[in-house]
C-alpha positions as CSV (number, residue, x, y, z in Angstrom):
1,X,0.0,0.0,0.0
2,X,1.1,3.6,-0.7
3,X,1.6,5.7,2.4
4,X,-0.9,8.1,0.8
5,X,-3.7,5.5,0.6
6,X,-5.3,4.2,3.8
7,X,-7.9,1.5,4.2
8,X,-10.0,0.4,7.1
9,X,-12.7,-2.4,7.2
10,X,-15.5,-2.1,9.8
11,X,-19.0,-3.5,9.8
12,X,-18.7,-4.6,6.2
13,X,-17.6,-1.3,4.9
14,X,-14.2,-0.9,3.4
15,X,-13.1,2.8,3.7
16,X,-10.5,3.8,1.1
17,X,-8.9,7.2,2.0
18,X,-6.9,9.5,-0.2
19,X,-4.3,10.7,2.3
20,X,-2.1,13.3,0.6
21,X,-3.8,16.5,1.8
22,X,-0.6,18.6,1.5
23,X,-0.8,18.0,-2.3
24,X,-4.6,18.3,-2.5
25,X,-4.7,14.5,-2.9
26,X,-3.1,14.6,-6.3
27,X,-2.7,10.9,-7.3
28,X,0.6,9.3,-8.2
29,X,1.1,6.0,-9.9
30,X,2.1,4.5,-6.6
31,X,-1.3,5.7,-5.2
32,X,-3.1,4.2,-8.2
33,X,-1.4,0.8,-7.5
34,X,-2.6,1.0,-3.9
35,X,-6.1,2.0,-5.0
36,X,-6.1,-1.0,-7.4
37,X,-5.2,-3.4,-4.7
38,X,-7.9,-2.0,-2.4
39,X,-10.6,-2.1,-5.1
40,X,-9.6,-5.6,-6.2
41,X,-9.7,-6.8,-2.6
42,X,-13.2,-5.3,-2.2
43,X,-14.5,-7.3,-5.2
44,X,-13.2,-10.6,-3.9
45,X,-13.4,-10.4,-0.1
46,X,-16.8,-11.6,1.2
47,X,-16.4,-9.6,4.4
48,X,-16.6,-6.4,2.3
49,X,-20.2,-5.5,1.4
50,X,-19.7,-1.8,0.5
51,X,-16.9,0.6,-0.2
52,X,-16.6,4.2,1.0
53,X,-14.1,6.4,-0.9
54,X,-13.1,9.6,0.9
55,X,-10.2,12.0,1.3
56,X,-8.3,13.8,4.0
57,X,-7.9,17.6,3.9
58,X,-9.9,20.2,2.1
59,X,-9.9,18.6,-1.4
60,X,-11.2,15.3,-2.7
61,X,-8.5,15.1,-5.4
62,X,-6.6,17.5,-7.6
63,X,-6.4,14.7,-10.2
64,X,-3.2,13.3,-11.5
65,X,0.1,14.4,-10.0
66,X,1.3,16.1,-13.2
67,X,5.0,15.8,-12.5
68,X,4.7,12.1,-11.6
69,X,2.4,11.5,-14.6
70,X,4.7,13.0,-17.1
71,X,7.8,11.2,-15.7
72,X,6.1,7.8,-15.6
73,X,4.3,8.3,-19.0
74,X,7.5,9.3,-20.7
75,X,9.1,6.0,-19.6
76,X,6.1,3.8,-20.6
77,X,5.7,2.4,-24.1
78,X,2.0,1.7,-23.7
79,X,-0.3,3.8,-21.5
80,X,-2.0,0.6,-20.5
81,X,1.1,-0.4,-18.6
82,X,0.6,2.5,-16.2
83,X,-0.9,1.7,-12.8
84,X,-3.8,4.0,-13.4
85,X,-5.3,1.6,-16.0
86,X,-5.2,-1.2,-13.4
87,X,-7.3,1.0,-11.2
88,X,-9.7,1.8,-14.0
89,X,-10.1,-1.9,-14.8
90,X,-10.8,-2.5,-11.1
91,X,-13.4,0.2,-11.1
92,X,-15.1,-1.2,-14.1
93,X,-15.2,-4.7,-12.6
94,X,-16.3,-3.8,-9.1
95,X,-19.8,-5.2,-8.5
96,X,-20.2,-4.1,-4.9
97,X,-21.7,-0.7,-4.0
98,X,-19.3,2.2,-4.0
99,X,-20.0,5.4,-2.2
100,X,-18.0,8.7,-2.4
101,X,-17.6,11.6,0.0
102,X,-16.5,14.7,-1.8
103,X,-15.3,18.0,-0.3
104,X,-13.4,20.8,-2.0
105,X,-12.0,20.2,-5.5
106,X,-12.6,17.1,-7.5
107,X,-10.5,17.5,-10.7
108,X,-10.0,15.2,-13.7
109,X,-10.0,11.7,-12.4
110,X,-11.2,13.1,-9.1
111,X,-14.4,13.7,-11.0
112,X,-14.4,10.8,-13.5
113,X,-14.0,8.2,-10.8
114,X,-17.3,9.5,-9.2
115,X,-19.1,8.2,-12.4
116,X,-18.3,4.7,-11.2
117,X,-19.8,5.3,-7.8
118,X,-23.3,4.1,-7.0
119,X,-23.9,6.9,-4.5
120,X,-22.1,10.3,-4.2
121,X,-22.3,12.8,-1.4
122,X,-20.9,16.2,-2.3
123,X,-20.4,19.4,-0.2
124,X,-22.6,22.2,-1.5
125,X,-19.5,24.3,-2.2
126,X,-17.4,21.4,-3.7
127,X,-16.0,22.2,-7.2
128,X,-16.0,19.5,-9.8
129,X,-14.1,19.8,-13.1
130,X,-12.8,17.7,-16.0
131,X,-10.1,20.0,-17.6
132,X,-8.7,17.4,-20.0
133,X,-8.8,19.7,-23.1
134,X,-7.1,22.4,-21.0
135,X,-4.2,20.0,-20.8
136,X,-4.5,19.0,-24.4
137,X,-5.5,15.5,-23.4
138,X,-8.6,13.3,-23.8
139,X,-11.2,12.0,-21.3
140,X,-10.5,8.8,-19.4
141,X,-12.2,6.3,-17.0
142,X,-14.9,5.7,-19.6
143,X,-16.1,9.3,-18.8
144,X,-16.7,9.9,-22.5
145,X,-19.4,7.3,-22.2
146,X,-20.6,7.8,-18.6
147,X,-20.7,11.6,-18.3
148,X,-23.0,12.2,-21.4
149,X,-25.2,9.4,-20.1
150,X,-25.5,11.1,-16.8
151,X,-25.8,14.8,-17.7
152,X,-26.5,14.9,-21.5
153,X,-24.1,15.6,-24.4
154,X,-24.1,19.4,-24.2
155,X,-23.3,19.6,-20.5
156,X,-20.7,16.9,-20.8
157,X,-19.0,18.5,-23.7
158,X,-18.9,21.8,-21.9
159,X,-17.3,20.2,-18.9
160,X,-14.7,18.5,-21.1
161,X,-14.0,21.3,-23.6
162,X,-14.1,24.3,-21.4
163,X,-12.8,22.7,-18.2
164,X,-14.9,25.0,-16.0
165,X,-15.9,23.8,-12.5
166,X,-19.5,23.2,-11.3
167,X,-20.4,23.3,-7.6
168,X,-22.0,20.6,-5.5
169,X,-25.5,22.0,-5.8
170,X,-25.2,21.9,-9.6
171,X,-23.7,18.4,-9.5
172,X,-26.8,17.3,-7.6
173,X,-29.2,19.1,-10.0
174,X,-27.4,17.5,-13.0
175,X,-27.5,14.0,-11.5
176,X,-23.9,13.6,-10.6
177,X,-24.6,13.3,-6.9
178,X,-27.3,11.8,-4.6
179,X,-26.9,14.4,-1.8
180,X,-25.4,17.9,-1.5
181,X,-24.8,18.8,2.1
182,X,-22.7,21.2,4.2
183,X,-19.0,20.3,4.0
184,X,-18.8,19.3,7.7
185,X,-21.6,16.7,7.1
186,X,-20.2,15.0,4.0
187,X,-18.3,12.2,5.7
188,X,-21.1,11.3,8.1
189,X,-23.7,11.4,5.4
190,X,-21.7,9.2,3.1
191,X,-20.8,6.8,5.9
192,X,-24.5,6.4,6.8
193,X,-25.3,5.5,3.1
194,X,-22.4,3.0,2.9
195,X,-23.6,1.4,6.2
196,X,-27.2,1.2,4.8
197,X,-26.0,-0.5,1.6
198,X,-23.8,-2.9,3.6
199,X,-26.9,-4.0,5.6
200,X,-28.8,-5.0,2.4
201,X,-28.8,-8.5,0.9
202,X,-25.3,-8.6,-0.6
203,X,-26.0,-10.9,-3.5
204,X,-29.0,-9.0,-4.5
205,X,-27.0,-5.7,-4.4
206,X,-24.2,-7.3,-6.6
207,X,-26.7,-8.7,-9.1
208,X,-28.5,-5.3,-9.3
209,X,-25.3,-3.5,-9.9
210,X,-24.1,-6.0,-12.6
211,X,-27.4,-5.6,-14.4
212,X,-27.1,-1.8,-14.4
213,X,-23.5,-1.7,-15.6
214,X,-21.7,-3.4,-18.5
215,X,-18.2,-3.9,-17.3
216,X,-17.0,-5.2,-20.6
217,X,-18.3,-2.1,-22.4
218,X,-16.7,0.2,-19.8
219,X,-13.3,-1.4,-20.2
220,X,-13.6,-1.3,-24.0
221,X,-14.3,2.5,-23.8
222,X,-11.4,2.9,-21.3
223,X,-9.1,1.2,-23.8
224,X,-10.2,3.5,-26.7
225,X,-9.8,6.5,-24.4
226,X,-6.3,5.2,-23.4
227,X,-5.2,5.2,-27.0
228,X,-6.4,8.7,-27.6
229,X,-5.0,9.9,-24.2
230,X,-1.6,8.2,-25.0
231,X,-1.3,9.8,-28.4
232,X,-2.2,13.2,-27.0
233,X,0.3,12.9,-24.2
234,X,3.1,12.7,-26.8
235,X,1.7,15.6,-28.9
236,X,3.2,19.1,-29.2
237,X,-0.1,20.4,-27.9
238,X,0.3,18.5,-24.6
239,X,3.9,19.5,-24.3
240,X,2.9,23.1,-24.5
241,X,0.1,22.6,-22.0
242,X,2.3,20.8,-19.5
243,X,5.0,23.5,-19.9
244,X,2.5,26.2,-19.4
245,X,1.1,24.4,-16.3
246,X,4.6,24.2,-14.7
247,X,5.3,27.8,-15.6
248,X,1.9,29.0,-14.3
249,X,0.9,30.7,-17.6
250,X,-1.8,30.2,-20.2
251,X,-0.9,27.8,-23.0
252,X,-0.3,29.1,-26.5
253,X,-1.5,26.3,-28.7
254,X,-0.6,28.3,-31.8
255,X,3.0,27.4,-31.0
256,X,2.0,23.7,-31.0
257,X,0.5,23.8,-34.5
């Protein structure tokens, strides 16, 4: 397990905690590996009847750790060799209920992993964004399939293409969350939902989730997205976007043409 991912099993609920608050829970490849192990364990361990995903600090996740992502990605021949894809496959395959507790920022995969959750509790003032195009990349985590299905094509395209954040109240109104509550009530509300799900008939819950989701189709879309993401990562556009990010300036994509 990564030092930045903590797990705890109590009363049938496996809590998975993003524990890198000093970096806004930006996710490294080591963290993805630990998230994969925890999610795979949840699927196969009969003692686990529900999973609760939450985070320490004032942000759910700032998304990928850009420095780590660039360093690992430049050394990897195929994007599917990266630990993130093991985690995405585990999310697609998970057939037990997954609940998320979201405060603060949920950026990139911080948002797209919520699309794999069965119940989501957000703070009213949480800010969710999917700025893939801002980094000259492409959507991931089957979000190009799941986000339009959840909010409609136009709203999904706006989230992807403009990269602007929506708050928790909007996420609730758009169907991305089940509850929008005050920030100090997020964890307790999500924990109560996870406990309620863990108390339900486990085989009935699993069969219900399997019928509602097509794991094979999700993984197929993730692979298509991975090919697009991988080609964009090596593009002049992405190099300019990453350089601009590290230099804290606006990218000039005319240079990348």
